[in-house]
N, C-alpha and C positions, 0 to 999 in steps of 0.2 A: 737090478730090478727096473723094468720098464715103467716110465712115468705115464699114467693114464691122462689123456687129454679130455677135459670135460667140455661139452658143448652146451651152450644155453639153448633152451627149448625153442626160442624164437629165431635162432640163427639158421641160415639157409644150409641145408646139407650139401655135401660136396657132389660133384657131377656124377660120379659112379653110383652113389647112394640114390640120387634123384632118378637116374636112369633105371636102376633096379626096381625102385618103387613104381615107376611109370610102367615098366614091363609087367609088373604084378597086377596093376590096375587094369591094363589092357586085357590080360588073361581073364580076370574076373568078369569084366564087361562082356568079353566074347562068349563066356559061358551062358550068359543070358538068364541066369536064375536069380539075379538081385532084384529086390523091389524097386519100383520107379524112383522113389526118393533117395535110396542108397545109390542107385545108378547115377543120379544127377550129382550127388555129393562126390562120388568117385570121378565122374567126368570133370567136375570143376577142379578137383585136386590134380587130375591129369593135365589139365590145361595149365595150371600154375607150375607144375613140374616141367612141362614142355618149355614154358617161358624161361624158367630158371636154367634149364639145360642150354637153351639157345643163348642166353646171356653169358653163361660160362664159356661156351665155345667162342663167342664173339670176343670176350676178354682174352682168351688164350690166343686167338688169332692176332689180336692187337699186340700182345706181348711178343709173339714170334716176329711180327713185322718190325717192331722196335729193335729187337735183337739183331735182325738181319741188317737193318739200317745202321746200327751202331758198329757193326763189323765191316762197314764199307761196301757191302754187297746189296745194292738197291734194286737190282733187276729182279722183278717178281713176275711170275707167269701164272696164268690161271690154270688150275688143276683140271685136267681132262683125263677121264678114265678110258683109255684106248682099248681096253679089253671088252667093252660093251659092244654088242652088235647093233 
């Protein structure tokens, strides 16, 4: 039997959940049928989720950097997407 992990309501949701909620907010705002006050609330929530996602990505990047350095491979290179025109 799988053990259910309970999350306190004030805990930050994980990256995937935040991103999914952010995508949902963007879709609702793009429809343009929300009242102004609700649009503002959704926008504020979207900003908070964006910041949370950015922090999660920054933390993950730092962890990867530490792991690379711990393994003795300290050469890092900036990522470039060479498939772009």
